[in-house]
Structures are given as C-alpha cells and as structure tokens.
C-alpha positions as CSV (number, residue, x, y, z in Angstrom):
1,M,0.0,0.0,0.0
2,I,2.8,2.4,0.9
3,A,4.4,1.7,-2.4
4,V,1.1,2.4,-4.2
5,L,0.7,5.7,-2.4
6,A,4.3,6.7,-3.1
7,V,3.7,6.1,-6.8
8,A,0.5,8.0,-6.7
9,A,2.2,10.9,-5.0
10,M,4.9,10.9,-7.6
11,L,2.3,10.9,-10.4
12,Q,0.5,13.9,-8.8
13,S,3.7,15.9,-8.0
14,P,5.2,17.4,-11.1
15,L,8.9,17.5,-11.7
16,V,9.9,21.1,-11.9
17,V,12.6,22.4,-14.3
18,S,14.0,25.9,-13.8
19,V,17.3,27.7,-14.2
20,T,17.8,27.4,-10.4
21,G,16.6,23.8,-10.0
22,P,15.6,21.3,-8.7
23,Y,16.0,20.2,-12.3
24,T,18.0,22.5,-14.5
25,S,17.8,20.2,-17.5
26,I,14.5,19.2,-19.3
27,A,16.1,16.0,-20.5
28,A,17.0,15.0,-16.9
29,A,13.5,15.7,-15.6
30,I,12.0,13.6,-18.4
31,T,14.4,10.7,-17.6
32,A,13.3,10.9,-14.0
33,A,9.6,11.1,-14.6
34,P,7.5,8.0,-14.3
35,A,5.0,7.0,-17.0
36,G,2.0,9.3,-16.6
37,G,4.1,11.9,-14.9
38,I,4.2,15.7,-15.4
39,V,7.2,17.8,-16.1
40,V,6.7,21.6,-15.6
41,V,9.2,23.9,-17.3
42,R,9.5,27.4,-15.7
43,A,10.5,30.6,-17.5
44,G,13.9,30.6,-18.9
45,V,15.9,29.7,-22.1
46,Y,16.9,26.0,-22.3
47,A,19.4,25.1,-24.9
48,E,19.9,21.4,-24.8
49,P,20.8,18.7,-27.3
50,T,17.8,17.0,-28.9
51,I,15.5,15.7,-26.2
52,T,13.9,12.3,-26.6
53,I,10.6,11.3,-24.9
54,N,10.1,7.6,-24.7
55,R,7.3,7.3,-22.1
56,A,3.9,8.7,-21.6
57,I,4.3,12.1,-19.9
58,T,3.0,15.6,-20.0
59,L,5.5,18.3,-20.7
60,A,4.1,21.7,-19.7
61,G,5.6,25.1,-20.0
62,E,4.9,28.2,-17.9
63,P,4.9,31.6,-19.7
64,G,8.5,32.4,-20.8
65,A,9.7,28.8,-21.0
66,I,11.8,28.6,-24.2
67,L,13.5,25.7,-25.9
68,D,16.2,26.9,-28.2
69,G,17.7,24.6,-30.9
70,G,20.7,26.9,-31.4
71,G,20.2,26.8,-35.1
72,T,21.8,23.4,-35.3
73,H,19.4,20.6,-34.3
74,A,15.9,19.3,-33.8
75,I,14.5,20.0,-30.3
76,I,12.1,17.2,-29.2
77,I,11.5,13.7,-30.7
78,V,8.6,11.6,-29.3
79,H,8.7,7.8,-29.5
80,A,5.9,7.0,-27.0
81,D,2.1,7.0,-26.8
82,S,0.0,9.4,-24.9
83,V,2.5,12.3,-24.7
84,T,1.3,15.8,-24.2
85,I,3.4,18.9,-25.0
86,R,1.8,22.1,-23.9
87,G,2.5,25.8,-23.4
88,L,6.2,25.9,-24.6
89,E,8.0,28.1,-27.0
90,F,10.3,26.4,-29.5
91,R,12.7,28.4,-31.6
92,N,15.7,28.4,-33.9
93,T,16.2,24.9,-35.2
94,G,18.1,26.1,-38.3
95,F,17.4,24.4,-41.6
96,A,18.8,21.2,-43.1
97,Y,19.2,19.8,-46.5
98,K,19.6,16.1,-45.5
99,E,16.9,15.7,-42.8
100,D,13.4,16.9,-42.0
101,R,14.5,18.7,-39.0
102,A,11.6,19.7,-36.7
103,A,11.0,21.4,-33.4
104,V,8.6,18.6,-32.3
105,R,8.7,15.3,-34.2
106,V,6.4,12.5,-33.2
107,V,7.1,9.0,-34.7
108,D,5.1,5.8,-34.5
109,S,3.0,7.1,-31.6
110,H,-0.7,7.1,-30.6
111,D,-2.8,9.7,-28.8
112,C,-0.3,12.6,-28.6
113,T,-1.4,16.2,-27.9
114,I,0.6,19.2,-29.1
115,D,-1.3,22.1,-27.6
116,G,-0.9,25.8,-27.2
117,N,2.8,26.1,-28.1
118,R,4.7,28.8,-30.0
119,F,7.1,28.0,-32.7
120,T,9.4,30.7,-34.2
121,H,12.2,30.3,-36.8
122,T,11.9,26.5,-37.1
123,F,12.5,24.5,-40.2
124,F,9.5,22.1,-39.7
125,A,7.6,23.1,-36.6
126,I,5.4,20.0,-35.9
127,Y,6.1,16.8,-37.8
128,L,4.0,13.7,-37.3
129,A,5.1,10.4,-38.9
130,R,3.0,7.3,-38.7
131,A,1.0,8.8,-35.8
132,T,-2.5,7.9,-34.9
133,G,-5.2,9.6,-32.9
134,C,-3.2,12.8,-32.2
135,T,-4.4,16.3,-31.7
136,V,-2.4,19.4,-32.8
137,R,-4.3,22.4,-31.4
138,N,-4.0,26.1,-30.8
139,N,-0.3,26.5,-31.7
140,T,1.2,29.6,-33.2
141,I,3.8,28.9,-35.8
142,T,5.9,31.6,-37.5
143,G,8.6,30.7,-39.9
144,V,11.1,32.8,-41.9
145,P,9.7,33.5,-45.3
146,G,12.4,32.7,-47.9
147,R,13.1,30.2,-50.6
148,E,11.4,26.8,-50.6
149,A,14.7,25.1,-50.3
150,V,15.4,26.6,-46.9
151,S,11.8,26.4,-45.5
152,G,10.0,23.3,-44.2
153,N,6.3,22.9,-43.5
154,G,4.5,24.4,-40.4
155,I,2.4,21.2,-39.6
156,H,3.5,18.1,-41.5
157,L,1.6,14.8,-41.4
158,W,3.0,11.8,-43.1
159,S,1.3,8.4,-43.2
160,C,-0.9,9.3,-40.2
161,R,-4.5,8.3,-39.2
162,E,-7.2,10.1,-37.3
163,I,-5.4,13.4,-36.7
164,A,-7.1,16.5,-35.5
165,V,-5.5,19.8,-36.6
166,L,-7.5,22.5,-34.8
167,G,-7.2,26.3,-34.3
168,N,-3.6,26.7,-35.3
169,T,-2.1,29.8,-36.9
170,I,0.7,29.2,-39.3
171,R,2.7,31.7,-41.4
172,G,6.0,32.0,-43.2
173,H,6.6,28.3,-43.9
174,R,6.9,26.4,-47.2
175,D,3.4,24.9,-46.8
176,G,1.4,25.9,-43.8
177,I,-0.2,22.5,-43.4
178,Y,0.9,19.4,-45.4
179,L,-0.6,16.0,-45.4
180,E,0.7,13.0,-47.4
181,F,-0.7,9.4,-47.2
182,T,-2.9,10.5,-44.3
183,R,-6.5,9.4,-43.8
184,H,-9.4,10.5,-41.6
185,A,-7.9,13.9,-40.7
186,D,-10.0,16.7,-39.3
187,V,-8.5,20.1,-40.2
188,R,-10.6,22.8,-38.6
189,G,-10.5,26.4,-37.6
190,N,-6.9,27.1,-38.7
191,V,-5.4,30.2,-40.2
192,S,-2.7,29.7,-42.8
193,E,-1.3,32.8,-44.4
194,G,1.8,34.2,-46.1
195,N,3.4,30.9,-46.7
196,V,6.1,30.4,-49.4
197,R,4.1,27.8,-51.5
198,Y,0.7,26.6,-50.3
199,G,-1.5,27.5,-47.4
200,M,-2.4,23.8,-47.3
201,H,-1.2,21.0,-49.5
202,F,-2.2,17.4,-49.4
203,M,-1.7,14.3,-51.5
204,Y,-2.9,10.7,-51.2
205,S,-5.0,11.7,-48.2
206,D,-8.4,10.2,-48.5
207,S,-11.6,10.5,-46.4
208,S,-10.7,13.8,-44.6
209,S,-12.6,17.0,-43.8
210,Y,-11.5,20.6,-43.8
211,T,-13.8,23.0,-42.1
212,G,-13.8,26.7,-41.2
213,N,-10.2,27.4,-42.1
214,T,-8.7,30.6,-43.5
215,F,-6.2,30.4,-46.3
216,R,-4.9,33.9,-47.1
217,S,-2.2,35.5,-49.1
218,N,-0.2,32.3,-49.8
219,A,1.9,32.1,-52.9
220,S,-0.1,29.4,-54.6
221,G,-3.2,29.0,-52.4
222,V,-4.3,25.5,-51.5
223,A,-3.6,22.3,-53.5
224,V,-5.5,19.0,-53.2
225,M,-3.9,16.2,-55.3
226,Y,-4.5,12.5,-55.9
227,T,-7.1,12.1,-53.2
228,R,-10.6,10.7,-52.9
229,V,-13.6,11.7,-50.7
230,V,-12.7,15.1,-49.5
231,A,-15.2,17.4,-47.8
232,M,-14.4,21.1,-47.6
233,H,-17.0,23.2,-45.7
234,G,-17.0,26.9,-44.7
235,N,-13.4,27.7,-45.6
236,L,-12.2,31.1,-46.7
237,F,-9.7,31.2,-49.6
238,T,-8.6,34.8,-50.2
239,S,-6.0,37.1,-51.6
240,N,-3.9,34.4,-53.2
241,H,-2.3,36.2,-56.1
242,G,0.3,35.4,-58.8
243,P,0.6,34.1,-62.3
244,A,0.1,30.5,-61.1
245,S,-2.0,31.1,-58.1
246,Y,-5.5,30.0,-57.1
247,G,-7.6,29.8,-54.0
248,L,-8.0,26.1,-54.4
249,L,-6.5,23.6,-56.9
250,L,-8.1,20.2,-57.3
251,K,-6.0,17.9,-59.3
252,E,-6.6,14.2,-60.1
253,I,-9.2,13.8,-57.3
254,Q,-12.5,12.0,-57.0
255,D,-15.7,12.7,-55.1
256,A,-14.8,16.0,-53.5
257,H,-17.7,18.1,-51.9
258,L,-17.2,21.8,-51.6
259,D,-19.9,23.5,-49.5
260,S,-20.4,27.0,-48.2
261,N,-16.8,28.1,-48.9
262,T,-15.9,31.7,-49.9
263,F,-13.4,32.3,-52.7
264,R,-12.6,36.0,-52.6
265,G,-9.9,38.1,-54.4
266,N,-7.8,35.3,-55.9
267,T,-6.2,35.1,-59.3
268,V,-8.3,31.9,-59.8
269,G,-10.9,31.0,-57.2
270,L,-11.2,27.3,-58.0
271,M,-9.2,25.4,-60.5
272,A,-10.3,21.8,-61.3
273,D,-8.0,19.6,-63.3
274,G,-9.0,16.0,-63.4
275,A,-11.6,16.4,-60.7
276,D,-14.2,13.7,-61.1
277,R,-17.6,13.8,-59.6
278,L,-17.0,17.2,-57.9
279,V,-20.0,18.6,-56.2
280,A,-19.9,22.4,-55.4
281,T,-22.9,23.8,-53.5
282,R,-23.6,27.2,-51.8
283,N,-20.1,28.6,-52.4
284,Q,-19.4,32.2,-53.1
285,F,-17.0,33.3,-55.8
286,I,-16.4,37.0,-55.4
287,D,-13.8,39.5,-56.9
288,N,-11.6,36.8,-58.4
289,G,-9.8,37.0,-61.8
290,W,-11.4,33.7,-62.7
291,G,-14.1,32.4,-60.4
292,V,-13.8,28.8,-61.7
293,R,-11.6,27.2,-64.3
294,L,-12.8,23.8,-65.4
295,L,-10.2,22.0,-67.5
296,A,-11.4,19.3,-69.9
297,S,-10.1,16.6,-67.7
298,T,-12.8,17.3,-65.1
299,G,-16.1,15.5,-65.5
300,D,-19.4,14.4,-64.1
301,G,-19.5,17.3,-61.6
302,R,-22.3,19.5,-60.3
303,F,-22.5,23.2,-59.4
304,E,-25.6,24.2,-57.6
305,A,-26.8,27.2,-55.5
306,N,-23.4,29.0,-55.8
307,A,-23.1,32.7,-56.1
308,F,-20.8,34.5,-58.6
309,A,-20.2,38.2,-58.4
310,R,-17.6,40.7,-59.6
311,N,-15.2,38.2,-61.1
312,S,-13.4,39.1,-64.3
313,F,-14.5,35.7,-65.6
314,D,-17.1,33.8,-63.7
315,I,-16.2,30.5,-65.3
316,A,-13.9,29.3,-68.0
317,A,-13.4,25.9,-69.7
318,N,-10.8,24.8,-72.2
319,G,-13.0,22.4,-74.2
320,D,-16.5,21.7,-75.4
321,G,-16.6,18.2,-73.8
322,N,-17.4,19.5,-70.3
323,S,-19.7,17.2,-68.4
324,T,-20.1,19.3,-65.3
325,D,-23.7,20.4,-64.7
326,L,-24.4,24.0,-63.8
327,D,-27.9,24.4,-62.4
328,G,-29.6,26.9,-60.1
329,N,-26.6,29.2,-59.5
330,W,-26.7,33.0,-59.1
331,W,-24.7,35.1,-61.6
332,D,-24.5,38.8,-61.2
333,G,-24.2,39.1,-65.0
334,Y,-27.6,37.5,-65.6
335,H,-30.4,39.9,-66.5
336,G,-33.2,37.6,-67.5
337,W,-36.9,37.5,-66.4
338,D,-38.8,35.3,-64.1
339,L,-42.4,35.5,-65.4
340,D,-43.6,32.4,-63.6
341,H,-42.1,33.6,-60.3
342,D,-40.4,30.3,-59.5
343,G,-37.1,32.1,-58.5
344,A,-35.2,31.0,-61.6
345,G,-34.7,32.9,-64.8
346,D,-36.9,31.8,-67.8
347,V,-33.9,31.9,-70.2
348,P,-30.8,29.7,-69.6
349,Y,-27.5,31.6,-69.0
350,R,-24.2,31.0,-70.6
351,P,-21.7,32.3,-68.0
352,M,-18.5,31.9,-70.0
353,R,-17.5,35.0,-71.9
354,L,-16.2,34.7,-75.4
355,F,-13.1,36.6,-74.2
356,A,-12.6,34.0,-71.6
357,A,-12.4,31.4,-74.4
358,L,-9.9,33.5,-76.3
359,V,-7.8,33.9,-73.1
360,E,-7.8,30.1,-72.6
361,R,-6.1,29.8,-76.0
362,S,-3.8,32.8,-75.6
363,H,-3.2,34.3,-72.1
364,P,-1.4,37.4,-73.5
365,A,-4.9,38.4,-74.8
366,L,-5.6,39.6,-71.3
367,L,-3.9,42.8,-72.2
368,F,-7.1,43.7,-74.1
369,Q,-9.5,42.8,-71.4
370,H,-11.0,46.3,-71.0
371,A,-10.9,47.2,-74.7
372,L,-14.2,48.3,-76.4
373,F,-14.0,45.7,-79.1
374,V,-13.8,42.9,-76.4
375,R,-17.1,44.1,-74.9
376,L,-18.6,44.1,-78.4
377,L,-17.4,40.5,-79.0
378,D,-18.9,39.4,-75.6
379,A,-22.2,41.1,-76.4
380,A,-22.4,39.4,-79.8
381,E,-21.6,36.0,-78.4
382,R,-24.3,36.4,-75.7
383,V,-26.9,37.2,-78.5
384,L,-25.7,34.4,-80.8
385,P,-23.4,32.0,-79.0
386,V,-21.2,30.0,-81.4
387,L,-17.7,30.0,-80.0
388,T,-18.1,29.4,-76.3
389,P,-18.6,25.7,-75.2
390,A,-22.3,24.8,-75.5
391,S,-22.1,22.6,-72.4
392,V,-21.2,25.5,-70.1
393,V,-24.8,26.7,-69.5
394,D,-27.0,27.1,-66.4
395,H,-30.5,26.2,-67.4
396,H,-32.1,27.6,-64.2
397,P,-30.1,30.6,-63.1
398,L,-31.3,32.1,-59.9
399,M,-32.8,35.6,-59.9
400,R,-31.5,36.3,-56.4
401,D,-28.2,35.6,-54.6
402,P,-29.0,32.5,-52.5
403,M,-26.7,33.8,-49.7
404,I,-28.7,37.0,-49.3
405,A,-32.0,35.0,-49.6
406,R,-30.9,32.8,-46.7
407,E,-29.9,35.7,-44.5
408,S,-33.2,37.6,-45.1
409,R,-35.3,34.6,-43.9
C-alpha cells in the first residue's frame, strides 16, 4: 500500500525544471519522470541537445519557457504513446538539406497532444510520422519567409491516421499544413497565411474533412492532389495572387464536396484539373480573376446554389466536352426575367464569356480585357453564341443571390 501511495504521489507531483533547480535540464527531468508523470518547465531559455521522450508524460511550460535549438538541431523527438506537450516556446532549429528537422517530431505514436505552443524560426515546426489519434491544437507557428529550399512545413503529417489539426495559426513556412498518405484527418479552424508555397497541400490523403479554415495571401493557395472523398466546408480562400495562383486547386481527385466556402480576391478562385464527380454547393466566388476554371479533364460534376459576383471571368473551360452540370446558381451578369415567379430565370444563362475562351487559347490576350471591341465581342456572343462551349450553361439561373436570400429569412 505504501508503495502504491508513493507512486500515486509521484504521479501527482510534477517534476519542476527551472534555471535554479531542482532540475536545470529538461532531459534530466523527463528521464526521471515515471510513465504518466508531469514535467513543468518554468520561465527561462533551455538550450539542450535534442530531447527524446520515450514514455507517456505531460511536458508543460509556464509563460516564458523557451527551448532553443541553437540553429543546429531538432528539439524534441517523441517515441511514445499518450504524450502531451503544452505551453512551450520552440525556436531556432536552423534548416537542413539532409533531414526533415523539426522542433517537435512524433514518430510511431498514438494519442499525442501538441497544444498551445509557440514556434518561431523553425524548419519544420510540428512533424508527425506514422502517428494515430493525435491532436495538434492552438499552436502559433511563425517561420522565416524565404526560398522553398530553406523552408519546411508548419504542420507536417506523413502516413498518419485520425489526426485533428484545430485552431492553429501558421505563417511564413513552405506549406502551412501538409498531409501525405494521411486518412481521416479533421482540419478545422486554422489560419494559414503568407506561406512560401501553399497554405495547405495534401496528396494521397483520403476521407478527410477541412472546415472553417482561412487560407490567405499564400503564394499558390491550397492544393489537393491524388485524393478521394474530400469534404471542404465553410473555408475562406482569399488574396492568393500570382501568375500560377489559385484559391483552391483540385488535381486528379475523385468525389470532393465543396460546400459553403468563400473564394474572394484570388487570381483563380477554384481550378479543377482531373476532378471527377466534384459537387460544389452554396459557395461564393467574389472578386476573383477567374471564379472557376474547369479543365477538360474534369467530369461528371455538379455546381448548384453557388453565387458568382464581380469576377473578371465567372467561369472558363478549355474544351467543349465539359460534363459538369451548372444548375440553379446565381450570376451577377444574368439579366433575365422570371415571369412564372419560381425564383429561376426563364432563359438559360451561358456564363462563359467569349473573351474567356480567347484567353484560354492565348493568355497574353488579357492585355485587351478592357478594350471596347472585347465588350462588343462578348455582347455578340451572348446574343448568338457560337464559339463558347455549348455545355457551359446554367438552365435555371437564380434571380436572387442565395446567400442573401438565406440571410433575409
């Protein structure tokens, strides 16, 4: 009984690390901690060799607790289940050409929690490899914007399952959030902005959901590649500008569902290349160069109850074989009538401008976007369409923006 009480007391009493003791080394306190124990790190700068955690513990920092990699090495590597790392600041790992150097790296582990930490000037900030059931939550991650070669990803998941990435803020990394060979991820409420390449990038990561995130001012927006069954709901894609930028790129994916997202102020709001059976409902495409670009490799999709406003081109397609249905969307360029008062225009709408078709064939033609003769060409095509793809037509264009209609109820 005495032994049991002693163990219980040890579990309940945290081991304290501070610059004045009793422990002055985080690694030493972790070595002394029992499974299930707690290590508390008080304010101070701790510059230690790479720390390894190989049993279930909670490592908690008080305000001002800083782990410094000295620009030469990774800071913590986790090789155990049920590890929690909370409230610490990690900084200065330096970059590496021969390793995925990370401030916190979790390998072959279950049920870890990385919560409420701050990462500054790290190569990779949080790196999970073959992890299951972990939560990465409320971390603030700030990299050093530069070339891709000297910048890792903010949150990196490789070959993981059932990971929750919640409420983090990431800026200044190569990709803000990166997933590869990861399934059943829940990515929700994050802000990813000002990253060197993508705000989020995932490949071969099936059956995952992305909800309520903000992807802003990243070099190339968000890329989804070689993936099946993706649900994206209530995200904001905004201010992703550049000659090859987009709010969201879908490439070689199947069965994606985009619902209630906002694409605002991007070079291209949504670009679909090889996206099969894409369903887009209740999204807003506002103030983009192109609202939607549908390449000929995309098929059997459906766009319904979306709103398109103030885009230079609401939609563009590069072939006449498009098999994506447009039905019941609102277009600010539609000026038809609704004589039977069913809420839909009586005349179908062809949202693709002739000039958009010309630009698809020759991008330098954009120089003439505001020329008078371009407007005349568009007007003539609307009256007698012969050059724009016949398949790009909304047979029941809405008379009223569905978002405004919902808000007024």
